[in-house]
N, C-alpha and C positions, 0 to 999 in steps of 0.2 A: 504494499499499499504506500502510495505517495501521500505525505502530509505536509501541508503548508500552514506554519504557525505565523500569524500577523502580530507583530509585537512592536516595541520600540528598540531597534537595535541600536541606538546610538545613547541609550540610558543605562546607568548603573545597576537600575532595578531589573535588568533583563536575566539575571542569574536565575530566577525562579523557572523562567520560560526555556531557559537552557536545560534545566533538570528535567522538565516535562519533555523536551525533544531528546535527550539521551535515552530516557525511559522508553520511548518508542522506537529508538534505533537499537537498542538492546533486543527489541523482539523482532528486530529483522526488517523494519519499515525504513523507508528514505524520507528524511525530514529536511525541511528548508525554513528557516526563521528569517522573516522580511519586515521591512518598514510598511506602514500603512500606505505609502505612496508607490507600492511596488508596480512593476509593468503588468498591465491587464493580460497580456499574452501568457503569462505564468499560469492563469486559470484553466487553459486546457492541458495542463500537464499534471494536475494533483487531483487526488480521489477525494480529498475533505480538507476544509478550512477551518482552522481553530483560530478563534478571535480571542486575543490575551490582552496583555497590558500595553495598549496603544497611547496611554496618556502622554502629552508632552509636559516636562517640567516648566517649560519658558512658552506655553501655549498663549495663544491670543484668541479673540472671538473669531478672526479670519481662520486659524489654522483649526479650531474645532468644527467648523463647517466643512472644512477639507476631510478631516477625519472620517466623516461619515459617507464620503463618496464610495470607496470600495464596499462598504456595507451594503448600501443600495444596490450595487451592481450585482454582488453575489446573490443577494435575496432575489433580485429580478430575473438572474440566470436560473433560478431553483438548484443551485449547486449543493452538495452535501455540506452541512455547516454545523459549528458548534459555536453557542454565545451570540447568535446572529438576531433571534427572534424572541428577546424579551419583551414584555409587555409594558416596563416600567422605565427604569432611568434611561434607557437609550431612546426613549421618545418624548423626551422633555419632563420638568418636573410638576406638570399639571397634575399628574397621579396624585400627588401629596394632598392638594386642595380636595379631591375626591374621596381619598380614604379617611381625611379628617372629618368630613361631612357625614361619612358612613359611620362614624364613632369608633374608629381604629384609634389606639394610642399613639398618635402622630404629633408633632411639633405644631401647635395651631399654624395652620396654612392658609391663605386666602387669595384670591385673583381679583379682587375688587376691592375699593376703598370702604364702601358702605359695610362689609362683612367685619372689620375691625372695631365698629362701634362699641361692642360689648366688651372690649379687652381695655377698659379703662385703666387697669393699673400698670399698664406698660406704656413708658414714655419713650422707649428706644424701639426702633424695628429694623428688620434686615430685609433689603430687596435682593432677590436673587434671580439672575437670568434664568429662564426656563431651559434654553438650550446651552448650558453651560456646565463647567464642573471646576473643583478645586478652588473655589472662591473667585473665578474669573469674573468681572464684570460685577461683583458683591458690593453693596452699600449699605452703611448702617446709618440710619438717619433718626432725627428726632421726630416725634409724633407730628409736630407743626410743619416738618418739610415734606411728609409724605406726598401731600397733594401736588407738589411741584415737581417731584422726583419719580413718582410712580408712573409706569407705562404698561400695556398689556404685555410687554415682553418678560415681566417679572410676576414672581409670586411674592407674597408678603408673610413674613413671620416675624413675632414678637422677638426681641433680644432677651433670651433667656440664660440666666447663670446656671451652669452646669458643673458638675463634678468631674467627668471624664467622658470618653467616647468608647463605646463597646460594640465590637464588630463580630458578627457570628457567618461563619464561612461554610458554603453547602455546596455540594455537587448533586445536581438537581434538586430535590427537596430532602437530600440526606445531610444532616448535621455532621461537619467534620472537626471544628475547633473554634474557639473565640478568642479574642485579643482585646486589650483594654490599653487606651491611650490616655495618659495623665499629663497634664490637665485636658489638652486638646491637640488635634493635628495641625491647628492653624494658631499663630503664624509659624511656629517651629515644630517641626515632626518629631515627636518623642519617641523613644525606643518601645516598641510594642512590647506588652507583658502578657503572658498566656493567662487567660481568663477562665475560671470554673464556673459556669453559669447555675444558678438555683434552678430547680425544677419549673417554678413558674416562668422564669426569664425564657428557658429553652422553649416552653410550650408557646409564649409569646413570639419568638423568632421563628418557629415553626409555621406559625398561622401565616406569617408573611411569605414564607418560602414557598407555601403551597399556593400562594395566588397566581403563580405563574403556571400552573397545571403542569403536564407531563414536559416540563423544560429540559431541554438538552443543553446544559451548560452550568458554568459556576455561578453562584449567586453570593453576593454579601449582603446581609442585613445589617444595616448601620443604625445605631441609636446614640442619644445623649443619656448620661445617667445624672439625674438631677440630685440634690444633696441628701434627699429623703430615701434614695435607692430606685425611684421610678425610672424606668426606661420609656423614652419617647422616640419613634422612628425619625430618623432624618433621611434615609433613602434606601430603596431596594436596588442596588447596584447589580444589575443583570447584564451588563454589556462586557465590560473589560475590567474586572476588579483587580486591583494590586492585592497580593496574597499575603504579603510579610512572612513568605515560607521560611525564611532564614531565621524567623524569631520564634519559632516552635522547635520542638524537641525532634530528634531524627526519626523516633518512631512515628510521631504525628505526621512528620513530612512526608515519610516513605508510604504510609497508609493512605494519605491523600494523592499522591501521584498514583499509585495502584488504583485507587477508587476513579481517578479522572481516567485513565487508560481504559479500565473496564466501561465506563460511560461511553466513551468514544467507540470502543468495539460493538458495544451493544446498538448503538445508533446506526452504525456501518452494517450491521447484520441486520436491521429493521429495514434500512435502505434496499439492501440487497433483496430481500424477502418481497418487497413492494414493487420492485423494478421489473 
């Protein structure tokens, strides 16, 4: 089998994708790792396309738009693919508004000014671009500035004080491990700490992981942890999550890589049966 891994080949974080590539190579497969701006002609040479960590550390709004070009192309060609068809963060952050309205434990999220009127205790708000990541284009504004700064390109969230960020990592909807970042991943990315979730925390993360249905890919369910221990969802990262695999123990890492391979093989077998 010929496998194309689409990653960020110029980034220091590519090590985890090299580990994945080597695992497939040990099974006798041919693997290439390419940047998201790879030559389209390569798409006739590979059997399956694995979308991995394609985030740019120096990204701009313009490069974010370019990042999605190959994804749309692979989907439109109906090529075998992993992590291309998530319903959530890959399709903009509007889903957080919907989940909050439906009563899920999400950071209060709105897409219009009228909706924040019942949030009187908050004086600062965050405007996040719907089609962005890593805080690019994000603004923290006073409540009296919202009317001037807000456009339909943003979602609105209150500026909430929290203790840490906790992330749950899944292959399909199978839990693998969790990590905590203290105090936050922004502005300085701290070292990830392995996190042993409580039973109710894992049940909560499981609830979000199952929303994507029978999804072939990695999902990272991200929360902020408030001072009282409450977890509130910040995103369902279902497109190209960075995994921090170098921060987990070897046993956990090896299990994750094995489970990832198993998912890809299961998917390819399903494709073969249906062709």
